N, C-alpha and C positions, 0 to 999 in steps of 0.2 A: 509504564505508559500503556495505554490501550489504543486500539485502532481509532477510537473516537477522538483521540488527542491529535491526530494527524489530518492534514489537508489531503483529500482524495481527489484526483482528477479522473474524469470519466469522459471518453470521447469515442465517436464512431469512425471507423476507417472507411476508405473508399470501397472496400469489398463488402461492407455491411457488418463486419465483426466489431465488437466493442472491446475497448481497453480500459481497465481501471488500474490506477497506479498511485502509489504514495511516493512522490518525488524525493522526500527527505531520506528515504531508506533505499539504498542501492539494491536493485534486483526485486523490489517489492511491486510486482505488477501481475496482471492477469489478462489474458486474451481469450474471449469467448464469443459465442454467437449472439448472445443477448446481453443487455445491460445488467439484468438481474443475475445472470450466471456469472458475469464478470465481477460484480460486487461480491457475490458469495465466494467465488474462487479467491478473490483478493483477501477476504477474511481468513481463508485457510493458509494462504501464502504468508500473511502477516503472522499467523500463529507459529508457523514453522520457523520463520526468521527470528521471531521473538525468543523462541525456545533455544535456537542456536546461540543467540547473544547471551541469554541467561546461562547456558551451559559453559560458555567461555568467560562468564563474569564480566561482560562488556556491556555498558549501558547502550540502549538504543539511541540512534542519532536524534538530536532535537528536532522538533517539528518546525518546518519552515515558517508556518504561520506564527508560531511563538517567537521565532527569531526576528521576524519582520515587525512585530509589535513592540519590541524592546527599544 
């Protein structure tokens, strides 16, 4: 699976920082000063987590959007 297969949530916090996260994958989030930076960092975090799952030969969790449509 790629990052495009997952629902991404993006929101602004009270302090003005932005959070981008993939709720289906524990720990897959980024906190940055702009939404563009948050999304770019999320891509890096997703890559790191994907690699860890691959190294352990564990499939990534299913996308919540896929689970909801079943």
